[in-house]
Legacy VTK file of the C-alpha trace (Angstrom):
# vtk DataFile Version 3.0
C-alpha trace
ASCII
DATASET POLYDATA
POINTS 717 float
94.569 95.161 70.026
96.418 97.619 72.399
96.490 97.834 76.142
95.251 100.849 78.190
97.020 103.957 78.715
97.861 104.156 82.478
98.067 106.709 84.755
100.363 106.468 87.838
100.126 108.567 90.891
102.477 108.953 93.517
101.276 107.293 97.072
103.434 110.097 99.160
102.469 113.780 97.127
101.982 116.430 97.425
101.704 118.554 101.318
104.713 117.077 103.398
104.097 116.521 107.165
105.762 119.869 107.890
103.685 121.794 105.398
100.345 120.900 106.205
100.973 121.571 109.722
102.228 124.642 109.126
99.145 125.544 106.853
97.100 123.824 109.268
98.905 126.530 111.928
97.917 129.590 110.023
94.195 128.532 109.071
93.718 128.136 112.692
95.236 131.209 113.898
92.881 132.882 111.622
90.144 131.779 113.434
91.070 132.575 116.634
92.137 136.135 116.164
90.756 139.620 114.336
94.369 140.682 114.527
96.306 140.809 110.881
98.214 137.651 110.000
101.958 138.209 108.422
104.414 135.794 107.810
107.759 136.476 107.887
109.088 134.971 104.032
106.947 132.398 102.409
104.634 130.407 104.390
105.981 127.047 101.615
107.334 128.220 97.791
103.978 128.060 95.912
102.663 130.695 94.104
99.203 129.896 93.810
99.150 128.675 97.159
100.308 132.012 98.506
98.053 134.030 96.134
95.412 132.245 98.108
96.413 133.085 101.779
96.746 136.376 100.615
92.972 136.335 99.525
92.353 135.071 103.026
94.126 137.861 105.191
97.534 136.349 105.381
100.332 138.554 103.722
103.701 136.846 103.474
106.654 139.820 104.084
110.274 139.853 104.108
112.200 140.250 107.167
114.030 143.311 106.353
110.250 144.853 107.026
109.784 143.861 110.000
111.405 147.130 111.610
108.405 149.172 110.210
106.022 146.761 111.498
107.587 147.936 115.058
104.557 150.432 115.882
101.690 148.209 115.106
102.837 145.181 116.762
100.164 145.307 119.245
97.716 144.656 116.287
99.816 142.203 114.266
100.283 138.454 114.430
103.615 137.334 112.896
104.251 133.175 111.733
107.941 132.052 111.683
107.381 130.332 108.593
108.121 126.445 107.422
111.459 126.281 106.430
112.447 128.331 109.703
114.352 131.264 109.935
117.526 132.365 112.025
118.828 132.599 115.708
118.697 135.730 115.485
114.902 136.861 114.393
113.709 134.326 117.113
115.855 136.871 119.348
114.655 139.813 117.822
111.273 139.192 117.770
111.340 138.110 121.729
113.071 141.364 122.263
111.047 143.677 120.281
107.571 141.783 122.511
106.052 140.792 118.953
103.832 138.082 119.036
104.199 135.404 117.086
103.490 131.584 115.741
106.878 129.538 114.730
105.432 127.131 112.527
108.790 125.587 111.906
108.527 121.861 110.450
109.841 119.794 112.800
112.042 117.743 111.122
114.164 121.733 110.042
113.836 122.388 114.329
115.348 119.055 115.012
118.702 120.139 112.895
118.807 123.717 114.703
118.966 121.262 117.947
121.680 119.148 116.551
124.342 121.616 115.016
123.156 123.822 118.479
124.661 121.246 120.444
127.145 119.486 118.426
129.224 122.555 117.346
130.413 123.618 120.196
133.710 121.936 120.332
133.802 121.174 116.381
136.680 122.784 113.972
133.643 123.185 111.453
129.612 122.771 111.041
128.835 121.386 106.754
125.784 122.306 105.344
124.702 120.025 102.691
121.799 121.681 100.898
121.492 125.405 98.464
123.300 127.759 100.442
120.710 130.721 99.337
117.982 128.414 100.646
116.001 129.834 103.629
116.582 126.102 105.516
120.030 126.357 105.532
120.528 130.300 106.359
118.069 129.298 109.476
120.551 125.830 110.153
124.116 128.421 109.449
122.645 130.265 112.944
122.409 127.995 114.919
126.163 126.976 114.857
129.004 128.136 117.198
132.013 126.872 114.131
132.399 128.450 111.095
130.642 127.095 108.317
129.996 126.088 104.919
127.762 124.960 102.897
127.661 122.184 99.548
125.208 121.532 97.231
126.617 118.163 95.533
129.922 115.505 96.040
132.370 117.501 93.512
131.285 120.643 96.409
132.088 118.262 99.137
135.621 117.762 97.188
136.908 121.054 96.766
136.131 121.463 100.550
138.312 118.987 101.322
141.434 119.505 98.963
140.324 123.463 99.749
140.822 123.159 103.983
142.774 119.595 104.600
141.909 118.149 108.077
141.337 121.964 108.963
141.895 121.905 112.981
142.708 119.621 115.718
139.110 118.864 116.812
136.319 117.408 114.213
133.485 118.615 112.192
129.482 118.466 111.698
128.077 117.143 108.594
124.650 117.623 108.140
121.684 118.020 104.991
118.776 119.942 104.308
115.681 118.122 105.061
114.817 118.529 101.136
118.290 117.508 99.513
118.796 114.153 97.032
119.784 111.268 99.140
121.470 109.609 97.497
123.985 112.725 96.419
124.324 112.995 100.396
125.366 109.428 100.932
128.104 109.600 98.100
128.764 112.921 100.746
129.297 110.699 103.573
131.898 108.959 102.108
133.793 111.486 101.255
134.401 112.917 104.307
134.806 109.636 106.474
137.505 108.846 104.119
139.610 112.121 105.876
138.117 113.142 108.758
137.467 109.684 110.483
136.322 112.038 113.869
133.362 113.304 111.774
130.231 113.618 113.464
127.553 112.981 110.785
124.276 113.388 110.834
121.090 112.118 108.760
118.559 114.831 108.471
116.892 114.509 105.043
113.399 114.194 106.363
112.223 110.650 105.736
109.041 111.555 103.675
111.815 113.385 101.389
113.299 110.093 101.411
110.512 107.566 100.682
109.347 110.268 97.378
112.550 110.649 95.641
112.734 106.380 95.795
109.336 106.499 94.674
109.679 109.253 91.626
112.707 107.043 90.343
110.905 103.671 90.733
108.383 105.560 88.872
110.086 107.578 85.924
111.636 104.225 85.233
108.145 102.595 83.831
106.479 105.746 82.761
106.887 107.433 79.271
105.823 110.758 80.570
106.371 112.087 83.582
104.888 115.376 85.655
106.413 116.928 88.431
104.413 119.533 90.112
105.241 121.766 91.983
107.252 125.152 91.938
110.311 126.551 90.090
111.288 127.829 93.923
110.468 124.434 95.748
114.180 122.701 96.648
112.380 119.171 97.266
110.466 120.000 93.680
113.523 120.533 92.057
115.158 117.355 93.438
112.115 115.353 92.198
113.065 116.377 89.034
116.109 115.342 88.039
115.728 111.927 89.800
112.673 111.865 87.701
113.727 113.425 84.291
117.850 111.177 85.240
115.443 107.649 84.538
113.033 109.389 82.326
113.623 111.865 79.468
110.173 113.050 78.939
110.020 114.907 82.560
108.219 118.033 83.013
107.460 120.559 85.355
104.543 121.741 86.132
103.045 124.519 88.833
99.562 124.430 87.976
97.134 122.721 85.406
97.675 124.949 82.833
101.294 123.921 81.938
100.646 120.350 80.864
101.924 119.805 77.194
99.083 118.752 76.019
100.105 118.151 71.976
102.746 116.962 72.831
101.719 113.917 75.117
98.924 113.083 72.579
101.547 113.124 69.492
103.767 110.529 72.143
100.592 108.506 73.173
99.744 107.633 69.543
103.250 107.248 67.809
103.719 104.820 71.118
100.531 102.631 70.268
101.584 102.152 66.946
104.906 100.706 67.468
104.544 96.603 67.515
105.206 95.969 71.004
102.707 99.276 72.447
100.217 95.675 73.405
103.180 94.135 76.112
103.009 97.620 78.870
100.354 100.299 77.967
101.648 103.838 77.694
101.799 104.972 80.824
102.177 108.724 82.664
103.495 109.248 86.074
102.464 111.895 88.790
103.658 113.234 91.340
104.226 116.517 93.842
106.792 118.604 95.597
106.225 119.036 99.861
104.246 122.842 98.846
102.223 121.205 96.734
98.436 121.693 97.503
95.534 118.893 96.806
93.606 120.493 94.958
96.752 121.492 92.142
97.381 117.909 91.957
93.739 116.457 91.479
92.980 119.085 88.771
96.435 118.106 86.643
95.157 113.837 87.329
91.904 114.675 85.609
93.398 116.815 82.463
95.879 114.458 82.451
92.736 111.337 82.451
91.150 113.658 79.789
93.992 112.777 77.260
95.053 109.100 78.061
91.106 108.192 77.685
89.211 108.438 74.868
85.419 110.325 74.632
84.042 107.364 74.702
85.324 105.671 77.956
84.238 109.381 79.718
80.819 109.862 78.048
78.816 107.610 81.335
80.987 110.032 83.824
81.248 113.861 82.497
78.199 113.507 81.081
77.143 114.361 84.945
79.157 117.174 84.874
77.828 120.670 84.966
78.781 123.892 85.668
76.966 124.061 88.639
79.020 121.682 90.438
82.091 122.434 92.271
85.412 120.465 91.384
85.741 118.089 93.829
81.571 117.167 92.597
83.342 117.200 88.795
86.667 115.256 89.821
84.122 112.463 91.421
82.535 112.614 87.651
85.082 112.667 85.853
86.252 108.700 86.584
84.970 106.205 85.241
86.801 103.763 87.012
89.457 102.988 90.439
92.160 101.634 89.924
94.671 100.170 92.600
96.309 102.279 94.527
94.500 105.515 93.988
93.345 107.726 96.800
89.803 108.904 97.245
87.909 110.772 99.269
84.119 109.192 100.693
81.658 109.434 102.984
80.913 106.785 105.587
77.216 105.945 105.034
76.903 102.434 107.795
78.951 101.104 110.561
78.827 97.072 111.168
80.552 95.333 113.769
83.327 93.956 111.211
83.375 96.760 108.722
82.386 100.515 107.483
80.912 101.718 103.736
81.484 103.996 101.928
80.447 106.178 99.150
82.504 107.878 96.680
79.609 109.775 95.218
79.996 107.379 92.133
78.604 103.945 91.590
81.228 101.798 93.375
80.094 100.638 96.876
83.195 101.065 99.343
83.694 98.622 101.606
86.637 99.338 104.758
87.105 95.911 106.979
88.244 96.523 110.842
91.625 95.426 109.195
92.080 97.811 106.443
90.833 100.229 109.466
93.361 99.785 112.039
96.124 97.811 113.737
94.686 97.463 117.452
93.405 94.227 117.775
90.770 95.172 119.947
89.026 98.400 118.795
85.613 98.560 116.516
84.956 99.832 113.482
82.167 102.331 115.803
85.177 103.372 118.024
87.120 104.479 114.600
84.474 106.139 111.919
80.608 107.318 112.390
78.089 107.759 109.627
78.454 111.136 107.816
82.683 111.429 108.409
84.628 111.599 104.969
87.356 110.333 105.456
90.603 109.254 103.065
91.482 106.001 101.744
93.691 104.302 98.731
92.064 101.855 96.572
93.232 97.973 97.572
91.061 95.897 94.944
88.561 96.718 92.569
85.487 94.950 91.524
83.905 95.984 88.487
81.629 92.928 88.139
80.017 93.363 91.331
80.222 97.162 91.722
82.260 96.778 94.889
85.361 98.001 95.891
87.619 97.147 98.325
89.603 100.411 100.699
91.990 100.847 103.571
92.161 104.191 105.085
94.974 103.091 108.072
97.251 103.133 104.560
96.445 106.432 104.149
96.871 106.957 107.692
99.760 104.968 108.587
102.381 107.817 106.723
100.656 110.541 108.408
100.957 108.716 111.805
104.613 107.690 111.329
105.227 111.314 110.168
103.490 112.558 114.378
105.681 110.029 115.461
109.071 111.305 114.468
107.850 114.915 116.080
106.915 113.493 119.114
110.613 112.254 119.303
111.884 115.448 118.577
109.587 117.580 120.606
109.911 115.123 123.630
106.068 115.091 123.848
104.243 112.581 125.892
102.515 109.505 124.515
99.997 107.566 125.495
98.960 103.704 124.272
97.589 100.240 125.319
99.730 97.544 125.689
98.140 95.009 123.526
101.276 92.075 123.275
104.115 90.984 125.054
107.223 90.264 123.129
110.482 88.591 124.369
112.309 91.714 124.301
109.232 93.991 125.754
106.237 95.238 124.860
104.463 96.174 122.504
101.671 99.766 122.574
99.141 101.110 119.765
99.123 104.540 120.378
96.420 106.595 117.962
99.725 107.118 115.766
100.425 103.431 115.570
102.546 100.858 117.367
105.589 101.349 118.897
107.843 98.980 120.974
108.727 99.460 125.154
112.024 97.344 125.443
112.149 95.329 129.079
114.909 97.905 129.789
112.420 100.951 129.376
109.141 99.660 131.591
109.151 100.109 135.063
110.392 96.432 135.860
113.446 97.029 138.086
116.658 96.100 137.072
118.188 92.995 138.302
121.261 90.885 136.981
119.078 88.132 135.770
117.022 88.476 132.559
113.607 89.092 132.799
110.788 86.346 130.895
107.736 87.059 129.208
105.164 86.500 132.049
107.280 89.281 134.092
105.811 91.097 131.713
102.681 90.076 131.827
101.314 92.248 134.045
101.528 95.142 131.564
99.289 93.959 129.174
95.841 95.687 128.698
97.168 98.856 131.076
97.580 102.272 129.296
100.827 103.480 129.538
102.530 106.988 129.200
105.921 107.227 127.630
108.155 109.299 124.835
110.259 108.387 121.637
113.491 107.585 121.743
114.366 106.578 118.291
112.997 105.926 115.219
113.929 103.700 111.978
112.276 105.808 108.794
113.203 102.202 106.829
111.868 99.841 108.736
109.049 102.283 110.185
109.967 101.352 113.452
109.234 103.738 117.083
110.852 102.357 120.215
109.261 104.232 123.505
110.261 104.438 127.121
108.274 104.389 129.718
110.682 104.915 132.615
112.158 108.158 131.023
108.290 109.787 131.627
108.252 108.472 135.780
112.368 109.762 136.225
111.585 112.968 134.474
108.486 113.067 136.536
110.054 112.453 139.460
112.709 114.904 138.619
110.196 117.797 138.390
108.749 116.731 141.945
111.873 116.876 143.572
112.410 119.903 141.421
109.319 121.458 143.208
109.434 119.544 146.680
113.175 121.499 147.008
112.090 124.674 146.103
109.056 124.746 149.003
110.596 122.404 151.870
111.640 124.134 155.510
112.978 122.823 158.507
110.260 121.833 160.945
107.885 120.953 157.997
105.984 117.964 158.672
104.792 114.484 156.772
103.071 111.631 156.703
105.475 109.154 154.944
105.388 105.355 154.558
108.596 103.312 156.172
111.027 102.090 152.695
113.444 100.605 154.319
115.532 99.548 157.509
119.269 99.806 158.604
120.893 99.402 161.808
121.061 103.212 162.462
117.412 104.126 161.796
114.780 104.286 158.994
114.441 105.511 155.695
110.932 107.009 155.266
109.152 108.029 151.446
107.620 111.460 151.515
106.666 110.993 147.918
108.969 112.825 145.631
111.794 111.956 147.754
113.360 109.983 150.689
114.252 110.732 154.001
116.053 109.332 156.604
115.324 109.034 160.799
117.667 107.752 162.622
117.588 105.574 165.082
117.737 108.044 167.835
114.901 109.356 166.846
112.563 106.696 166.213
111.931 106.506 169.967
112.893 108.318 173.689
113.985 104.528 174.671
117.103 102.914 173.932
116.681 100.752 171.222
119.037 98.237 169.748
116.865 97.894 166.029
114.768 100.230 164.415
112.510 96.745 163.652
111.407 97.237 167.558
109.702 100.846 166.885
108.547 100.204 163.013
108.403 98.353 159.868
108.380 98.650 156.319
105.315 99.713 155.028
104.293 100.978 157.964
103.146 105.226 158.159
104.632 107.416 160.975
104.321 110.739 160.984
107.737 112.703 160.656
108.863 116.222 161.055
112.356 117.905 158.447
115.042 118.475 161.437
117.380 119.573 158.748
118.124 119.526 155.183
121.067 119.031 152.899
119.832 120.445 149.342
123.729 120.204 147.941
123.671 116.944 148.305
119.719 116.039 148.730
119.907 114.741 151.777
117.066 114.617 154.794
117.268 113.643 158.504
114.121 113.416 160.068
112.679 113.598 163.569
109.936 111.287 164.905
110.244 111.967 168.236
107.563 115.008 169.979
107.694 116.515 172.697
104.399 115.092 174.334
105.913 112.225 174.057
109.546 112.655 176.061
109.665 111.276 179.441
111.334 114.489 180.839
108.206 116.335 179.946
106.080 113.366 181.584
108.703 113.050 184.488
108.207 117.532 185.209
104.984 116.728 185.139
104.852 113.467 187.234
107.479 114.172 190.303
109.692 116.494 191.947
112.420 116.222 194.606
111.735 114.625 198.090
108.665 112.930 196.555
108.912 108.883 197.713
108.366 106.678 194.907
108.524 102.898 194.141
111.012 101.604 191.756
112.279 98.569 189.983
116.575 97.839 189.691
116.890 97.207 186.098
121.131 96.764 186.497
124.227 96.767 188.896
126.918 98.448 188.607
129.939 98.301 191.123
129.440 102.104 192.364
125.387 101.582 192.025
122.307 100.383 190.501
120.021 101.935 187.936
116.545 101.485 188.595
113.268 102.587 185.924
111.685 105.255 187.933
109.196 105.639 184.251
109.655 103.996 181.149
112.909 105.641 179.068
114.488 106.893 182.576
116.135 105.090 184.731
117.851 107.156 188.663
121.099 106.185 190.307
121.299 104.894 193.687
124.665 105.215 194.670
125.940 102.665 196.329
126.383 105.322 199.338
122.819 105.388 199.111
121.788 101.876 199.208
121.926 101.120 202.904
123.152 102.917 206.070
125.807 100.844 206.645
129.095 99.687 204.803
128.102 97.416 201.460
130.808 95.824 199.319
129.091 95.885 196.476
125.221 96.648 195.311
124.471 92.926 194.514
125.058 91.919 198.116
121.799 94.175 198.810
119.891 94.273 195.526
118.942 92.036 192.691
118.012 93.388 189.342
113.960 92.805 188.811
114.144 94.262 192.407
111.354 96.543 193.218
112.347 99.391 195.767
110.904 102.386 198.023
113.525 105.106 196.973
113.534 108.903 197.693
114.089 111.586 194.739
117.010 113.311 195.677
118.109 115.584 192.871
116.918 115.854 189.405
118.881 117.379 186.505
117.294 117.897 183.886
119.650 119.393 181.681
121.958 116.735 182.024
119.465 113.966 181.970
120.134 112.550 185.161
117.989 111.227 188.785
119.092 110.601 191.707
117.958 108.189 194.419
118.435 107.214 197.715
116.867 104.536 200.066
119.446 105.358 202.587
116.842 108.730 203.054
114.357 106.344 203.644
115.937 104.383 206.496
117.779 107.378 208.173
114.170 109.192 208.785
112.799 106.034 209.984
115.233 105.675 212.482
114.700 109.388 213.193
111.590 108.623 214.357
112.417 105.741 216.522
114.854 108.204 218.562
112.516 110.827 219.105
109.930 107.882 220.123
111.815 106.289 222.501
113.243 107.049 226.090
116.232 109.425 226.468
118.021 107.025 228.683
118.094 103.916 226.474
118.121 105.810 223.097
122.120 104.940 222.024
124.269 106.076 219.598
125.293 104.084 217.178
128.569 104.699 215.552
128.272 104.798 211.814
131.671 104.554 210.219
132.294 107.226 207.517
130.562 106.499 204.244
132.965 105.609 201.596
132.463 107.137 198.212
132.491 106.112 194.906
135.504 106.977 192.529
134.884 110.472 191.003
134.450 108.671 187.171
132.123 106.268 187.897
129.868 108.704 190.281
129.659 111.076 187.020
128.268 107.856 184.984
125.291 109.014 182.857
121.675 108.015 183.440
120.642 109.522 180.193
118.276 107.279 179.047
119.245 108.076 175.220
LINES 1 718
717 0 1 2 3 4 5 6 7 8 9 10 11 12 13 14 15 16 17 18 19 20 21 22 23 24 25 26 27 28 29 30 31 32 33 34 35 36 37 38 39 40 41 42 43 44 45 46 47 48 49 50 51 52 53 54 55 56 57 58 59 60 61 62 63 64 65 66 67 68 69 70 71 72 73 74 75 76 77 78 79 80 81 82 83 84 85 86 87 88 89 90 91 92 93 94 95 96 97 98 99 100 101 102 103 104 105 106 107 108 109 110 111 112 113 114 115 116 117 118 119 120 121 122 123 124 125 126 127 128 129 130 131 132 133 134 135 136 137 138 139 140 141 142 143 144 145 146 147 148 149 150 151 152 153 154 155 156 157 158 159 160 161 162 163 164 165 166 167 168 169 170 171 172 173 174 175 176 177 178 179 180 181 182 183 184 185 186 187 188 189 190 191 192 193 194 195 196 197 198 199 200 201 202 203 204 205 206 207 208 209 210 211 212 213 214 215 216 217 218 219 220 221 222 223 224 225 226 227 228 229 230 231 232 233 234 235 236 237 238 239 240 241 242 243 244 245 246 247 248 249 250 251 252 253 254 255 256 257 258 259 260 261 262 263 264 265 266 267 268 269 270 271 272 273 274 275 276 277 278 279 280 281 282 283 284 285 286 287 288 289 290 291 292 293 294 295 296 297 298 299 300 301 302 303 304 305 306 307 308 309 310 311 312 313 314 315 316 317 318 319 320 321 322 323 324 325 326 327 328 329 330 331 332 333 334 335 336 337 338 339 340 341 342 343 344 345 346 347 348 349 350 351 352 353 354 355 356 357 358 359 360 361 362 363 364 365 366 367 368 369 370 371 372 373 374 375 376 377 378 379 380 381 382 383 384 385 386 387 388 389 390 391 392 393 394 395 396 397 398 399 400 401 402 403 404 405 406 407 408 409 410 411 412 413 414 415 416 417 418 419 420 421 422 423 424 425 426 427 428 429 430 431 432 433 434 435 436 437 438 439 440 441 442 443 444 445 446 447 448 449 450 451 452 453 454 455 456 457 458 459 460 461 462 463 464 465 466 467 468 469 470 471 472 473 474 475 476 477 478 479 480 481 482 483 484 485 486 487 488 489 490 491 492 493 494 495 496 497 498 499 500 501 502 503 504 505 506 507 508 509 510 511 512 513 514 515 516 517 518 519 520 521 522 523 524 525 526 527 528 529 530 531 532 533 534 535 536 537 538 539 540 541 542 543 544 545 546 547 548 549 550 551 552 553 554 555 556 557 558 559 560 561 562 563 564 565 566 567 568 569 570 571 572 573 574 575 576 577 578 579 580 581 582 583 584 585 586 587 588 589 590 591 592 593 594 595 596 597 598 599 600 601 602 603 604 605 606 607 608 609 610 611 612 613 614 615 616 617 618 619 620 621 622 623 624 625 626 627 628 629 630 631 632 633 634 635 636 637 638 639 640 641 642 643 644 645 646 647 648 649 650 651 652 653 654 655 656 657 658 659 660 661 662 663 664 665 666 667 668 669 670 671 672 673 674 675 676 677 678 679 680 681 682 683 684 685 686 687 688 689 690 691 692 693 694 695 696 697 698 699 700 701 702 703 704 705 706 707 708 709 710 711 712 713 714 715 716
């Protein structure tokens, strides 16, 4: 018996991430505004879909028509299409004040950025692609060097022969996102041989590359291949060329009406008549370009299925089809069996702690176990889907005997999630995810778009010479972190993220905001971060400032630790700023605590007070008037008799009564005298004694201290 025919549908076909994003953007715009919507050029290269947009009031116009719309710009919104636009167009729209939405694919945006940044010092920008394609035209506009477009290896060789070494600098090589990957790799080899310093970038969209690989493998197995898409679509033509090189019977379809039904039926009859037909079975493959709507793909699948499977096999399902059904309902009813790898839609009917049940609209009961819902080990089915949700799933394993089918949601989500991670890398979007695993090299975090790897060097752990161990990372397990994607590997589907980058960027933003508003005299409450011999560094939030040792206390201190400790919160104020060097000098002492302010309020000249001797010098003694201020008792003011040195009369620690003879607030000096009080006592005694008994005692002249010693500062600082 001849085996049943097979219908193979590519897993990755139809709208790519960039196209789907653009379509969603214009329809979301349609919901939000009553203004006229004009897309500059065709949003995507598919005439059927363009007509559908027109019915929804979304019109495509040429760039040359923009001048005519300037007078009515207040009532319209423009859309830059998926393929992107020239740099000059965006500048024109901004200059004229048009309201517009940029629906350029993030992968194309990435090429614009690469060319803009790397062509400034280049001799040539070499672009692999179709020179008439709008994407290539847009890329050229971002080049600061001469540009040259090549379509394949032969044109690349012609370029090398024509230009030779070009100049003394270098050239850059990029590719249109939908280019043929094999041809681009061959062009790279040619360029590398002559231009050893060339900057070569892999800019073919990873989805495009995956589709090209997939269609090549499918075409090797198929008897007939159908590639669905517009003849204007670059990526569709590439898929067709690859399929044609592996399967001679390859057909390009724009709609289901283009299917050569008679040809396929004839080929199938001839094939089944062959002796070895029983070994494999007649196989038809279907793929579609990135601009092909899902409904066109589904209609082609239905038509091909009707050709491949006999009327007898179709009777059970097609008998339920009637004119009142929608196309989707007809489609569901048209399939009798489900095949592994097939993508279907369903509705969640129930959710248990271990799985979700799906109604596929046919006799099968669909089941999605938790492991096929998500890769997040901490998630529960009810966190992911709810009863009534419509989901896209792929058939993992049908069980005809039991009438059940094992389904997977995460396999459908994987492609979308990967594209979202790649787009996040390009846009610099900050993502968040929960750390679910600790590895030797870092952390594994789970985001809404899948798993990402965070190397140890990109965590917030401080850098050190000795390597970290897994136990050092345990503090992050279960935490939700914010990070940016800093690298993606399309082949391994691996994304690398950085927490440190997010932290440092935010800190820089906070620092910039701080420097914009900070002023001398501004007050803060900060935390002591570190202490040195010359001062203390205080954390003000986004920046650090330093309080010099002389600003920590009005008293003389030998080390800042006498006043503050690490972790202390202290009140400070901005004393001086150096924005250029990013330095901040802080003050901590306040006038209310200034001992000279206290002295002015408490004591005056001629006041008699008790003081404590704190030090002795050859020219006098210093005594503490109040904490922070010492006064000088000059040697000539210690006694009314001549003394050899202050130590002959006084000792450190002695408390003596003195008279304040002078206060110099400007020079920060206080003069004290013991002798003045002694002279007053003797004068009083002389006044009280009888005149005849009074004796005049000759007092030896006082030997003045050297001028430089007398001028010694008593400044508490």
